C-alpha positions in Angstrom: 143.5 51.3 138.0 143.1 48.8 140.8 141.4 45.6 141.6 137.6 45.3 141.9 138.2 44.0 145.5 138.9 47.6 146.5 135.7 48.9 145.1 133.9 49.1 148.5 136.6 51.4 149.8 136.3 53.8 146.9 133.4 56.0 148.2 135.1 56.4 151.6 138.4 57.4 149.8 136.7 59.9 147.5 134.8 61.4 150.4 138.0 61.7 152.5 139.9 63.2 149.5 137.2 65.8 149.1 137.2 66.6 152.9 141.0 67.2 152.7 140.6 69.2 149.4 142.7 66.6 147.5 142.1 65.9 143.9 140.1 62.8 143.2 141.5 60.6 140.5 139.3 58.7 138.0 139.1 55.2 139.4 138.9 52.1 137.2 138.3 48.8 139.0 139.5 45.7 137.1 138.8 42.0 137.7 141.2 40.3 140.1 142.7 36.8 139.6 141.1 34.2 141.7 141.6 30.6 142.8 139.2 27.9 141.6 137.2 28.4 144.8 136.7 32.1 143.9 139.1 33.5 146.6 141.4 36.2 145.6 144.8 35.1 144.3 147.3 36.4 146.8 150.2 35.4 149.1 147.7 35.2 152.0 145.6 32.6 150.0 148.7 30.5 149.0 149.4 31.9 145.5 152.9 31.3 144.3 155.1 34.1 143.3 155.2 35.4 139.7 158.4 34.2 138.1 160.6 37.2 137.6 162.8 35.4 135.0 159.8 35.4 132.6 158.1 38.7 133.3 157.3 39.4 129.7 155.2 36.2 129.3 153.4 36.9 132.6 152.6 40.5 131.5 151.2 39.4 128.2 149.2 36.6 129.9 147.8 39.2 132.3 146.8 41.5 129.4 145.0 38.6 127.8 143.2 37.7 131.0 142.0 41.3 131.1 140.5 40.9 127.7 143.2 42.9 125.9 144.5 41.6 122.5 148.3 41.8 122.6 150.0 40.5 119.5 151.6 37.0 119.8 155.2 38.3 119.4 154.8 40.9 122.2 155.9 38.2 124.8 159.3 38.4 123.2 159.7 42.1 124.0 161.0 43.7 127.2 158.6 44.5 130.0 159.0 48.2 129.2 157.9 47.6 125.6 154.9 45.6 126.8 153.8 48.4 129.2 154.1 50.9 126.3 151.9 48.7 124.1 149.4 48.3 126.9 149.2 52.1 127.5 148.7 52.7 123.8 146.2 49.9 123.2 144.2 49.5 126.4 140.5 48.9 125.8 138.5 49.6 128.9 135.4 48.6 127.0 136.1 44.9 127.2 135.7 45.1 131.0 131.9 45.1 131.3 130.1 47.7 133.3 133.2 49.7 134.1 131.8 53.1 133.3 128.7 52.4 135.4 130.8 51.5 138.4 132.9 54.6 138.1 129.9 57.0 137.9 128.0 55.2 140.7 130.9 55.6 143.1 131.5 59.3 142.3 127.8 60.0 142.9 127.8 58.0 146.2 130.8 60.0 147.4 129.0 63.3 146.6 125.7 62.4 148.2 126.7 61.1 151.6 129.4 60.6 154.2 130.5 57.0 153.6 132.5 56.9 156.8 129.3 56.6 158.9 
C-alpha cells in the first residue's frame, strides 16, 4: 500500500522486478493528503510534523480520511491496537477504482518495457 503519487512508477518497478526475477507484490495506491492548493502534503511543501504525543488520534483521523469507519472509542487505544483494528477491518472498496488501477498496471508491465 502506497500513495497514488507513486502510481506512475509502478509499471517500471514491476518490469524491473520481473527482469530480476523478483516476486511482484500486489500494489494498492491510496489517496494522498494534499494542501488546499492540491499539492501533496509533505515536508517539502511546508507541512507540519505529525504530533507524536497524540499518535492514536492521528491514526484514527487518517483511517477516516481514507474512508474507513473506525469506532469512536478507537482513538483512546494504543497505536498497536489501532493498527490491528485497521488490518482486520480495512475496506479497499471505499477507495474508488482501486482494482482497475491495479490490473491496468500489471497489464502494462507485462506488455512493454516501461523504462524506454
